[in-house]
Phi, psi and omega in degrees: 000139178261112183246126172261139177233115174276152184065034189293337181271359180278181185301306179287317182302319180296318178297318179296317180299315179299321182292311187278336183293344178292331185235347186226166173275118183250122173257117180266123178252117184196161176287336178248159180295142176243099185293335183283342183280155174294325180218129181249127182241122178279119182204142172252102186295343180282345184278149188294338181275355186296325177302321179291326177295321179294317177301318179295319179297319177299318181292323185274323187246356182096147180289150178285149170280322182222139172242125171257110185265093183251359179293136184191153165266123185279165180303146180145199182296153177144148176284162177305320181300325179296317179291322178296315178300309188286325187256330184257303181299322180297322179290316178301315181293323179299309184288331175296317180292338182266357188300321183286330179224072186288147175284166177285337185212137169239126175252122182248127178269099179263209189210148172294346180295344178295342180278348184064222178260099187289150179286330183227139172235149002291148182273134178247177188293342178278349180292144182294142174281123185221021180295126182252349176280154187305321182296305181297321181295315183287331174293323177293319178299322178295321175303316182293323175298316180295328179298328179291345184264002187290347176283346178259318185222152170289135183243130173234119177261122176253115179271115189258149169276192173297137179253148177223163182152164180298138185100349176253130188246343193243015178270165179301314183292318179296326175295318175300317183297319180300319179290317182295324179298326180279347183078012180282160178294142180252111178267130182244118179293167180054033176061021179074014184261358181293130180273124181233144176253141180200157178221141167292141186303331180295330175296322180289321177300316178295321179297318179291321175301314178298320181297319179291319182290320184219075183292154175302157185287329184292151178293332178223123182227144172239128180228133173280139168244153179175182182287341177079011182222156175273096183243124179268172187295329176297319180292318175303312184295315181298318180296320181288317177301319178295315182296325180273356184053044183272155177263009183297135172275142178257120188239103174290136179235158185280347181298132183285136177285154178282342179278178178226163179299132178200128162206161192256145166280118185250019184297324179294319179291324176300318184283317190271329180232017178054041180287128182220088182293155176296154173291167179301311182296318181294316182294323178292324177294316178301316181294316180298320178296321176299315182297316180295326180288000000 
């Protein structure tokens, strides 16, 4: 099978390339080299010439069977135009370049941030998309662009929570781990009661593997991924401190966090792609073992 992975040099893309390259031909599309891919192609999907580059690649190397579209500008600093280029223009250019030789399946890694601040949790796929920050808004626009392509390829949108694992530096869980490794006190805003959703990156790799092996029947599908449980920051911190055998004290403080309670209803993903995330204790052990290695 010929699998293309956009954003192949990124945190998730690199993990996907390592996983699939064992059994398939993986073409990594990224601005930087992807050593884990069978073939690495330097391309900036946001640039206007990228559709022609994709057409040329299809002609020279063969059309992909599956495209995993993981290229993205992640939350953080940046103008709206930066997010539009990275998340919207890159998606538009990708599907334009694939029109003549479309893959049978496109898997898009979106985000739970498209829901904004939901009125009810857990949030399910029927909840309105209301993200107003540039990251969530542009990821939603990319979803809508991909929906227009479903007459050419089956489209599966996976809305992801925050991901953690070695090689990721800016997630909530990775931040906890950095503090716990030092044995420093861990202060948790909102008294440690804030509900957060997160997944170890290996859970997402397995979910994408399942999606490719047994995709949903619909031409266009949206599925939430997440831990599947209502876990607050105190529970995350205690589990991680225990897994790392850390001496860090966990200190809930009254200062309000800037985030809001959020976790996803993952029943549709359980049913349609047999998604089964690790338990809290298991995922923390896997992460702790990675850190020690």
